[in-house]
C-alpha positions, -999 to +999 in steps of 0.1 A: -373-260+848-361-234+823-352-261+798-386-277+800-403-243+794-380-237+764-389-272+751-427-265+757-423-232+738-407-249+708-434-276+708-461-250+709-444-231+682-442-262+659-479-270+665-490-235+658-469-234+626-484-268+616-519-255+623-513-223+604-499-242+573-529-265+573-553-236+575-534-217+547-534-249+525-572-252+530-578-215+520-555-219+490-575-250+478-608-233+485-598-202+465-582-222+436-610-248+432-641-230+445-635-193+439-661-191+412-686-210+434-686-181+459-721-167+453-737-135+467-773-139+480-791-105+479-821-098+501-846-070+504-829-046+528-862-035+544-872-071+552-836-078+563-839-052+590-870-068+605-860-104+606-833-128+617-821-128+581-802-096+589-776-117+608-774-145+582-745-147+557-749-129+524-723-152+507-722-189+503-708-216+480-729-231+452-704-258+444-705-272+409-688-292+383-686-292+345-680-326+329-675-332+291-685-365+276-682-376+240-716-361+232-725-337+260-714-310+285-729-318+318-731-292+345-740-301+381-745-275+408-753-281+445-783-260+455-795-277+488-826-265+504-841-251+472-871-262+452-867-268+415-893-241+408-870-215+424-842-221+399-839-205+365-813-215+338-803-196+307-775-201+282-759-171+265-731-181+241-707-203+260-720-192+294-746-211+315-764-187+339-781-200+370-803-178+390-829-182+417-839-176+452-833-196+483-861-191+509-857-195+546-881-219+562-884-215+600-905-236+623-909-207+648-901-170+648-893-168+685-861-188+684-824-178+686-798-190+661-764-200+674-749-211+641-756-192+609-737-206+579-765-208+553-772-179+530-807-170+518-820-146+491-818-141+453-786-152+436-770-155+402-741-176+391-724-178+357-705-210+346-683-210+315-689-239+291-660-255+274-678-261+240-706-247+219-738-265+229-772-272+212-794-250+234-826-264+218-818-299+231-807-289+266-823-308+295-823-300+332-832-321+363-831-317+400-826-344+425-813-346+461-803-309+461-783-312+429-793-294+397-780-312+366-780-296+332-772-318+302-762-298+271-756-318+239-726-305+220-733-284+189-722-299+156-687-288+148-687-259+125-671-266+091-643-244+080-650-224+049-631-199+028-644-164+023-635-148-010-620-113-008-637-089-032 
């Protein structure tokens, strides 16, 4: 009996260690790949106190990708549940800034939430661009919860000498 208990203890220990390693690997990948996607959603504190929003998360992931083609830099960001009118894009230097507000849409106000993983409120996210882009020719589109910003690369600057006086 004692041997079977020891064996069960070793098996449980191995399984717990395996589960812990798997969880740790998931967190490491989340932090290394998506650390910049972690976005704060700010809400009006007075309104927050009066609604179910007070218990909703204030942080969420706005997962994105930056792809460089021969002519363009293409930025895609997942913003599910948002309308295109609620998104704003600006470009400052080599930084694309996405801001907006994600609004909650409830069917009824006399319900109880049991799972609350979606964040609501105003947000801002900055995404570094790998190249200089031609801001005047930038285009943005929104489809199926994905905001796509196509930024043509700026013409390469020519090297020039500057005389010393």
